[in-house]
Structures are given as structure tokens and as C-alpha cells.
N, C-alpha and C positions, 0 to 999 in steps of 0.2 A: 405454544405452536409461534409460528414466524410468519410476520406480513408480507402481504405481497410483493410490497417493494423497501428498499433499504436504501436510507441517503448513503451508504455510501458501500460500492462491491469489490467482492476481496477474490484473491487468486488463493484455489487450492493446490497444490501438487500431488498424484500417488505417486511412490517410486514403487516399484511394483506392481503397476498400475493393471497387468494384462494376467496375474495370478490368480487363485483359489480366492485371494480374500480381497483380492487390488478389486476383480471385476464387480463384487457387489457390492464393494465400498461407492466405487464410482456412480453407481448407479443409485445406489442415496444421497452421494453428495451432489447428483447434478437434478434431484429434486428441490434441492435446497435453495432458495431463491436469494438468500444470501452471495452464495458463490455465484460470480460473472463470470471467473474463469477458472477453467477445470484441466488441469494437465494430468496428460497418461503417459507416464515412463515405464518402459521394462526394455529388456534386453530382447525381446523378439515379441510381435503382434500387437504394439501400442497402437500403431495406426487402425488397425482391424477393431478394436475395443472402440477408439475413439471412434470412429466412423459409425456405431452401432451405436455407443451412448449419445451422438450430435443429434440422432432423430427422435431422442426422446424431447417432448412438447414443454421442458423448460426454456429460459431464458437464459442460461449459464452457456456459454463459449466453451466448444472444448476440440483442444486439440490433443495429437499424438504424439510421443519422441521417441526415437530410438536410441542405443547404444550409446551411440556419440553423442548424442545429444545433451548429454546428461546435464550441463549448463545451462540450454538454453530453456530447459522446463523446468530447474528451479527457479530461474530468473525473475525476480518481481512477485516471487510466493509472500502472502501473508502465514502464511497455513501451508506446511507440508508432514505427510502423514506416508510416512516409513511402514507395508508391511512387505516389503523384501527379504525374500528369502530361501529356503528349502522349508519343507512342511515335516510335523513329525509325522513317524511311519509307526506301527506297533513296533512295541519293544523298545521304543526311544525314550528318554527324557529327553528333558529340555536341556537340560543339559549337555546330552549328547549332540545338538544342532551347533553347539558353539564353534567348533573350528571354522564352519562353512559361513555362518552369517555374524559370525563377529567380523570377518574378513569384508562383506558387504558396507555392514555397516558404517565402518570405520572408511570406505571410500566414497558412502554415498553423504556420508555428513560432512568428509574434506569441502564435497562438490557443495552441498547448502552453506558452509562455512563462505566461503570462496563468491558466488551467486548471488546468495539470499541471507549475507548475515542477521538479517535483523528478525528471519521468520521463527516462527514458532513451528520448533519439532515435535512433533509426535509419533514416536517411536510405539510399534505392534510387535515386529519381529523379536521372536525370543530368541535366548531367555533374555527375557527384558530386564531381570536382576542385573544381567552382566552387559547386555549394551548399552543399555542408558548409561553407566559409566564409563563406556568406549567413547561415544556419542560428546560425551561433556568432555575426556582428553581429548577429544581431537578438537575440539570447539575452542579449546585452552590454547595448544598448540595454535591455534591459527587468530589469538586474538578476539575468538568474537564469541566467547562462554558470557553466555545470561541464565543463570538459574534459574530463573523465573518464565523463562522461553523452550524450558527442554522437559518434556514428559514423556514417561512410558504410561502405554496404554495398558490400565487395570481394569476397566470396566469390564471385561465380560464375569469377571468372578462378582460383581456385584448383579450383573445380570443374572447369571445362575441364581445366585442365592435367591434374590425375588423369584425366580421359577420355580426352584425345587419349596421352600418354604410357602410356597402359593399353593401347590399340590398338596402341601402337609396340612397345610391349614384350612384348607377350600377359600382361599384367599384372592381377590382378583389378586395379580402380581404388581399390577399399576399403583396400587393403592399401599403399596409395602415400601418401606425404607429401610436398609440394610447398609450400613456401612462394613467394606472390607479394606481392612491396612496390613500393611507389611510389605509384602511383595507381590513376585504373580507366578509361584511353581510352587507344586504340593505343600510341604510344612510350613512357606512362607506366608501362604494365605491365612488369613485371621479373620475370621468370619465376627460379626458383633453383633450373635444373635439378641445380645442381655439388652441391647441397646436398642432393640426394635420395637418397642410396644407390645411384644404379642408375647404370649406362655409359651413354654415346651416342658416336655420330659427329660429326664436325664439321657433316656434313648435317644429320642428326637435329635436335642443337640450335637450329641456324638451323630448318628447316622448322616445329617445334615451338615454336620462340617467335612466329614471326609466326603460327602459327595461334591462339596464348594470346592474341596481341596483338589479333588480330583476328576473333577466333572469331565477335563480333556479327554482323559484315557476312554472314559465310555465312546467318545466320538472315533476315538482309534482306533479301538478294536472293532464298533459301529461298518466302520469305513473297511475294516481287512485290508489295509494298504493301497489303500486309495486317499488319504489323505488324513488330515488332521480337521480342526473344528475349523470351516472358513466361513459359514453362513453367518453361525453367531456371532465369530470375531467380527466379522462387518458393519454388525448391527450395530456391537458392541464399540467400534470404532468410531463407527458414524455420529452415534450418542455422543459419544466424547469430544469430535469434533464440532458438534451442532453443540454443546453448551460453549466450548471455545472461541467459538465464532461469534455465538451471541453476546460474550464478552468482549470480545473484541471491537465489536461494534458502540459497546458504552453500555450494553445493558447490565442493571447492578442486581446483587444477591445469588450470582452464578456459583455454583458449588461443587465440584466432582473430588471423590478419592482420584489418585494418581503419583506414582511413582516418580518422585523429585529431590531435590537437593535438601535435604532437611534434617533439621538439629530435633524434631521431636525426639527421637531414640539416641542420645549421643553417642550411642557403641556403633552404631553405624552412618555415615554423609549421604544417606539415599535412604525412601522411605516411605511406603504409599500411606497417607490418610486425606481425611477432606483439606480440600482447598479451597477459596475464594480467588476466583477466576477474575482477570480483569481489561483493559487498553493492552496491557504489558506482558499479559500472563499471570503468574501467580502474585496473589496480592499480601496472601495471610492463610500460612498454613495450621489449622485446626491442631491439639492435642487430640492424643486419642480417646481421652476422657476416660472414666470409669470402668474398669473390669472385674468380672470376677471370679474365682479363682481357676479354673477349666481356662479360659482364655487369658488367665495371665501365663498359665502353664505355657497355651500356645504360641505365646509372644515371645516368651522364653526361646521357645524351639525355632520360630521362626527367625530370632534375631542372629542364633548362631549359624544358621542355616544360610542366612541371607548375607552376613559379612565376608564369608566364602566365595558366595557369586560377584560381592560386590569387587572384594579382591582381584580375583579371576580377571573379570573385566577390566580393571585399572594397569593389572601389569600385563594384559596382550596389548593396551594402545601405548602403553610408555614403554617397552620393550626395545 
């Protein structure tokens, strides 16, 4: 839990703050006492969302920024969260989102590089496996790239893993610890159930793995054309931001699985695994640890798919 006061206050900017993820994410961030300033940016309705959030009885000052105020929105930010982009619809894969969302990430990251070069950037916009490499290339061109300060948010995979395992085992999800490594789409999502301390049958492992990998499809289909995972993604995004904010203020022992530049798997330049967070972002990246034969197979499939996703992002940003 957070203390009611903080020795230093922090500005968090949500780019895409009026969207399906941005609004509930803003609500959760507004309740965080570490946040002193919350900036809501979007191409439409940012002022309305900011006004609504500003009535919540917590100390954070909320301001909305319109389409032509991007630089003002990110100026002075400690953390910039980017959920902006189009949602996934029935029949769409994360890769189908690429053409639209790649351009959005490119332009938003360029603005952050110019107006908040020291900000910690957390990317939610899918496909994360490609949008994070795009952001990295944009930051490199601007001369502001710090791999310790750029994160792809994969926390939803862990949230789902805890939820689904809890349902199968009758255990409170808060009492479950499961690392999910690799990337953030389908076969690149590798739940390490063998490291959870729980026992599973072979059937349970395969069923849980598939559901964790493709849990997003459940939501897309259930919403029947009305969107993708917004509330659960906002919850997961907030969980990651809370950890990052605590680390930035100096709390010790903060670890999260996150998609970052990494040498954990030499065949790919970006990979999600447990990372220790500190005042300046990533301080140490942990290896994936001992895997069983099934998880080794999953990891090999992950690396093959992930390499292509990363390449696609880099090529888009450097063409």
C-alpha cells in the first residue's frame, strides 16, 4: 500500500487518456497519492475526462490537453503512459493493428523525446512486441534513448495468469506469484507455471497456457465488436505504473515482468522477464530461470515469433 504522503510528488501523463483504457487508467492513477499531477491527452474529449477526474477527492491535480497541446501535456512528466491507439476487433490479431498504431506510437514518442527526454515511457499500445522497438528507434534518432526508461507493459498476462490459476486451484489470486515471459501476443506469451510453487496436471498446464496466451480473444468475442480488453488492461497498466512510481521514489525490492531491451535471450533484442526497478528505471534484468520441457518448447516458439515482431517494428521506424 502507498503512504498518504510522499517526499516528492510526480507528474504522470496518459496519452490516449479519453479512450477505453485511458479513462479507467486515469481513475486508478488519480487515486494514487504519489501522483501530484495527472495530465490527460487525447485527440478528443480530454477536457471532459479531466474535468470528471478532477472531482475525485484525492490530491492529484488533473489537466486535460487537446490534440494541438501534446508538447504541453508531456512537459515535465516523470512517467508517460501510452494506451493510445485503435482497439482490437473480432477477427483481428494484434498484428492487424500494426499499420495504424505504429504511426501513433512513432508520433507520440517523438513528442516525448522532445518535451520530456528523461521521462519513463510505458507502452500499452498493441502490438507491444512491435511498438516498443518503434519507440526505441524514435528515441535513438532524437538522441534521448535510455533502455532503462522504456517499458512494454505485459502485466495483463500476469494478471490473467493469476486469475485463471486461482480459479482452477481455488486459490486467492493475490496469493499467487507467476512470472510470464517472452512477449505480449499469443505464442510469444510464456507462462512459467512450473515456477509458481503449485502443482498441475498436464491437462491443466496446457489448458491454462492456452487461455493465458489467448485470453484477450475471450474479451474481444464477448464484447462482440464493441472493443477489446479495456478495464482489465487499465488495471494491469495501473499495477505496473504503481510499481514504477514506488521504484522512482526510492522504494527497494520492486520487481515486475516487463518487455524491455534485454540480453536474456541472445536471439532477440527485446524480451519480457522479471526486472528490478529503481529511481532510473530498470536496474537489473533476471534470467527466466529453470524451465521444464514444455516451457522450453513454448519459449522456442516464442522467440521465433518475437524476432519477426521486433524486426517489423524496427523496419517501420527506420524506413
